[in-house]
N, C-alpha and C positions, 0 to 999 in steps of 0.2 A: 317344604324344601329346606335345606340347611340355612341357618342364619349366617349372613355374610357380614363382614366388618363394615361399619359405617364409612361412607366415602369421606375423604379428606376435603373434597371440594364440592359442596352442594350444587346441584344443577338447577337451572331455571327452565321449567317445562311448560310447554304450550300444548293444549289438547284441542282436537276437533272430534266430535262424536257424531256419527251418521247412523241412519237406520232406525230400527224399532226400539221399543222400551227394553227388550232383552239386551240389546247392544248398549243401551244407556247404563244398565246395571253393570255390565262388563267394564265400561269406562269408569264408573264410580269405584269399582274395585281397583283399577289402576291409579285413580286419583288418590285413593286411600293409601296405596303403596308408596306413592311419591311423597306424601306428607309424612308417613310413618318413618321413612328413611331419611328425613331431614331435608328434602329438596323443596324447592319453591315453585308454586303454580303461578304463572303469569298470564295476563289477558291479551298479550300481543305476540305474534310470531317473531317480530323484530327484536323483542326483548329476550327471547328464549335462546338457550343453547341446545335444547332438545325439543324437537317437534314431533308430536304423536298424533296420528289420525287413526281412529277406530272405524273401519270400513264396513260397508254392507255390500253383499254380492248376490242378492236374491233375484232381482230382475234387471233387465237392461238399463232402465232408468236409474236404478240404484247404483249399478256398476259405473255408469257414466258419471254420476255425481261423485263417486269415490275417486275415480281417475282424475277428474277435474280438480278435486281437493288436493290430491297428491301432487299434481303439477303446480298448483298454487304454492304449496308448502315447499316444493323443490325450488321454486323461484325465491321464496323468502330465505331459504337456506343459504343462498348466495351472498346474503348480507353479512355473513360472518364466517371466517375460515374454519372455525371449530364446531359449527352447528352440525347436529346429526338429525336425520329424518328416520322415524320409526313408523312403519305401517303395520297395523294389527287388524284382527277381525276376520270377517267372512271372506272378503275378497282375497286376503292373504292366504287363507286356508285353501281357497279354490285354485288360485293361480300363483303359487309361490315362485315357481321357476320362471314363469313369464314376466312377473314383476321384476325379479332380479335381473333378467336379461334386458328387458326393454327400458327399465328405469334405473340406471346405475346410480342415480342420486339417492336412492333408498339405501340407508346404512344397515337397517335391521328389519327383519320381517317376522312378525309374531302371528301365529294362527289363532283360531277362535277359542282355544283352550290354553293359550300361552300367556295369559295376562301377567302371571308372576315372573315371566322372563324379563319383564321391563326392569325388575330390580337389578339383574345382572348388567343390563344395558347401561343403567344410570351409574352403577358402581364401577363401570369400566372393566368388569371381570369377564366379559363375553365378546367373542368375535361375532361374526354374522350367524345368528341362531337359526337352526333348522325348524320348520314348522312341524309340530308334533302330530303324528297320526292319531286319529280319533278312535276311542274305544269306550267301553263302559267304565273304564278306570280313569278316564280323562278328567282333568281338573274341573271341579265345581265348587264355587265359593260357599262358605257356611257362616254361622253366626260369629265365629272367631275372626273372620276377615275384617280388616280395618278399612271398611268401605267409606267413602265420602259422598253422601247424598247431595245431588245437585238440585237446583230449583227451589221451590217453596218447601220448607222443612216439614210442613204439616201433611204433605202428601208424598208418599214414596212408593216406588215399585219394589216388589220382592219376587225374585225368581225362585220358584218352588221346584223346578226341574229343568234339565237341559237336554237338548237333542230330541229325536223323534224316531219311532219305529214304524210309522205308517208308510205304505208304498205309493202314495199319490203320484200319478204319472207326470204331472207338471212341475213337481216341487223338488228343488235341489237341497233343501234344508238338511236332510239326513247326511248328505255328503259334506255340508258346511259345518254342522254342529254335532254330528255323530249320533249314536244310539241314545235312547232315553236314559237319563240318570237323575233320579229323584233324591231330594234332600229329606232327612228325617223330620218328623213332626216336632221333635224336641228342638232341633236346630232352628226350625222356622219360628217356633214360639219364642225362643231365646232372642232371635233377631228382632221380632216384633216388639218384644219387651224393651230391647235396647233402643229401637227407633222411637218408642213412646217417650223415653227419657230425653230424647233430642227434640221433642215437640211434635212428632208425627201423630196425626189423628186418623188418617185414612191411608190404608195400604191397598195397592193394586197388585193382585197376584198375577204373575205372568209365567207362561211356559209355552212351548210349541203346542202342547196338548194338555191342558189342565186336567181333563177328565180321565186321563190314564195315569194320573199321579199315583205313585206308590206301587204300581204293578211290578216294579223291578226291585222292590225292597223286601226284606224278610217280614213275614206276617202280612204283607200286601195291604198296608193302610191306604184308605181312599180319601178322596177330596172332601167328602162329607165329614169324616173324622177330623181332618185337618181344620176345617172351618169351625167345628165345635171347639177344638183346642184354641184356635186363635181368638174365637169369640169370648174366651175367658180372660183375655189379656186386659187388665185394667187400663183405662185411658184411651183404648182404641175405640173409634166410633163407627167407621165404615170399612168394610172389606169388599173390594170390588174384583170381579172375575173377568180375566181376558183370555180368549183363545180356548174355548171348549170345542168338542167334536160332537156333531149331531147325534151319533148313535150311542154315545156314552153320557148323555145328559139324562140322569136318572130321575125318577119321581121324587126320591129323597132329596136330591140336589135342588129340584124345583121347589120343594117345600121349604128348604132353607132360604132360597131366594125370596120367597113370598113372606116368610114368617120369622126368620131369625132376626133378632133386634139389631145385630151388627153387620149382617151380610146385606149389602146394597141390593135392591131389587133391580138388578142390571146384569145382563149376560152378553158377553162378546163371543159369538159363535160363528166362525167363518163357514158359510154354507157353500160357497163357490158357484153352485148352480142348482137348479131344481129339475131340469129335464133328465129323465132316467137314462136315456141313451148317452147323453153327454157325461153324466156322472159315471157311467160305466167306463167310458173312454178315459175319464180322469182317474179311475181306480179308487173312487171314494168309498165304495163298499156300502152304499145305500141308494135308495130310490126317491123319487118325488113324493111318494106316499109317506116315507119316513120323515122327510123334511116337514111336510105339512102336519103330520101327527105331532112332531115335537113342538111346532109353533102353537098348535091347538092346546097342548098340555100347558104351555106357558100362559096362554091367554085364558085358560079355564080357571086360574086362581083368582081369589077375591082381591088379592093385591096386584096392582098393575106392575108387570115386570118389563123394564125397558130392554129392548133387543137391538144390539149392534151386530152387523154382519159385513162381510166382504164378498163380492161376486167377481167371477172371472169370465170375461166375454172373449169370443174369438178363438176358443180352444179348437184344435182340429176336430172336425166333425160337427161343429155347431152350425146347424142349418137355420134358415129364416124361421122355420116352424119351432125349432127348439128354443131359439132366442125369444120368440113370441110367448112361449110358455113361461120363460123367466120374467119377461116384462109384465105379463098378466099377474104373476105371483107378487111382484113388487107393487103393482097398481092396487092390489087389495088393501094396501096400507098397513101391513102387519109390522113393518120394520121402522124403528125409530131413528137409527143412524146407519148410514150405508156408505161403504167404499166400493168403488168399481175399478177394476184393472184389466187392461187388454192382455191376452196371452202373450207371453214372451218365450221364444224358443231357447231353452236352456240346455246346452250340450250336457250329455250325461244323464238326462232324464228320459224315461220311456216316451213321453209325449213328443220329444224332439224328432222321433222317427215316424210319427203317425202321418198318414196321408190326409187329403181333404182339408188342407189348411185354409183358413179364412183370410181374405185380403186385409192387411193391416188397416186400410182406410175404412173398411166396413166394420172391423172390430172397434175402431175408435168412434165411429158413428153410433154404434150400439152402446158404448160406454157413455157417451154424451146424452143419449136418449134416456138411459136409466137415471143418470144424475139429474137431468131436467125433471123427470117424473118424480124423483125423490124430493127435490126442492118443493114441488107442489104439495106433496104429502106432508112434509115437515112444516110447511107454512100453515096448513090446515090443523095439524096436531098442535102446533104452538098457539094458534089463535084460540083453540078450544081450552087452553090452559089459563087464559085471561080470567082473573077473578079468583083463581085458586090460591090457597095459602099452603106452602110446603117448606120443608127444611132446606136450607141452603148453607153450604160450607163456604165461609168467606176466604177468598184467596188473597185479598189485599187491594191496593189502589187500582183503579181501572186504567187500562192502557189508553182509554179515550180521554180521560180527564182525571187530574189529581183530586178533584172535588167529589168524585164518585168512587164507590167500592165495586168490586166484582167478585162473583163466586160461582158456585155450581150446585144444581140440585142433584138428587140421587141418581138421576138418569143421564148425567153428564160426566164423562171421565176427563181427567186433566189433559188439556191440550188438544183434544180431538173432537169433542162433541158440542162445542159452543159453550156459552157462559150465561150467567144471570147478572145483569148490570143493576146495581143497587143505588137508587136515587136519593136516599136519605138515611139518616141514622149513623151510628158508629159501632164498629165491632173490630176485634183483632183477627188477624189471619189465623185460620184453624178453628175459629168459633163456628158452631152450627146454630143458626138462628132461623126463626120463622120469617118468611117473606111472602108478600102477596103480589102475584103477577099482574101488572098493569098494561103492558104492551108486549108485542111479539113481532119478530121478524123471522125470516127463513132459518137463520142460524142461531140467533141469540134471543134472550128474553130480558125484559125490563121489569123490575119489581120494587115495591116500597118495603123498607125494612122496619119491622115493628119489634123493637127489643123487649117489649113487655110480654112477648109471647115466645120466650126462649124454648128451643126444642128440648125435649126431655132427654136425659141420658148422656 
């Protein structure tokens, strides 16, 4: 976009970011824009003259959280006559007219590909901006974007593609994010190299579907080629994969998960269900046989590959029998980390029109049953790790005590998979050290840190 003149009066900007890691990256793009234009980020809504919330609109619970946050910021806006409220992200993309009509407190609405529009808002050169229609030419950040990474600097998310072309019946994401748009390998390598100079040692690759990366680019580079290129970046230690699709998890990718020295033996692959009839109604394009075969290929490797997945219960047409098949699959103990969500009727999706809906109370009972089962499985898996020595990336001081450190082993992604509490020793955030597991709970592990056994590489 054209470079605008710097504002004569820098703004104080307060941010709230909701939703998934992909949304977090978008927020970091806007944070970078704020700083690059000479504005100031503040930690309090009361201290700000510009309030920004990056919303999620994926399911009912996320939409409710987004609306509640908007209302809270609208209340904070009343504390100053010149405060402005900016609502960005997926909820804005989905309901721009409704938000403008129902919440007149909102001054500016930015869609899921309109992050750069915040510059015009802050410079005062824009009226109420319209949400941009999504297409393959819609905005996607690259290595030249002045993004400000939040959280611990040694672990960062990197978005390798935006949007999705899959026709899943329950999912509104293609309408919120548009068609798939992949970044080039060169751009991703350049970003990884820059992040390393800032102290990053672990990158978590995110996209709506990692495993179709590059299919929209000239020459059709694939995820395996991208991992090889990122693996050559000096200073990078772990590369973690989020959001693969079961039918496009290739044998070559599994080999990289098992043997590549910098690719974490960890795969986040949302399965959603295993019952073939339910999968058919979901328009997932695979069967229970395909799911089980993929898991078997992962488990056949001599290196243990940690598996994270999400499941959707209560989809129209899910019977007691089909849920039991799902329960039996989880009970076999193949999954290391599990998220379970009840089906949410999302207008504009094919599933919203399906008959044979499941009572929401039954769907929630099924969700709780799976989570209780998974807690038992995780407790057993964690107990079996006692006595093992394994590499741990140190995240910093423990939230439980300043006398302890905490970190994560290779099978734990930042913020979602639990942590390893380190009871002794000293190490800096971002260091990867060897730790021996001494205790285990359902969610976290306790380990002794032996700095004489630093992990190689």
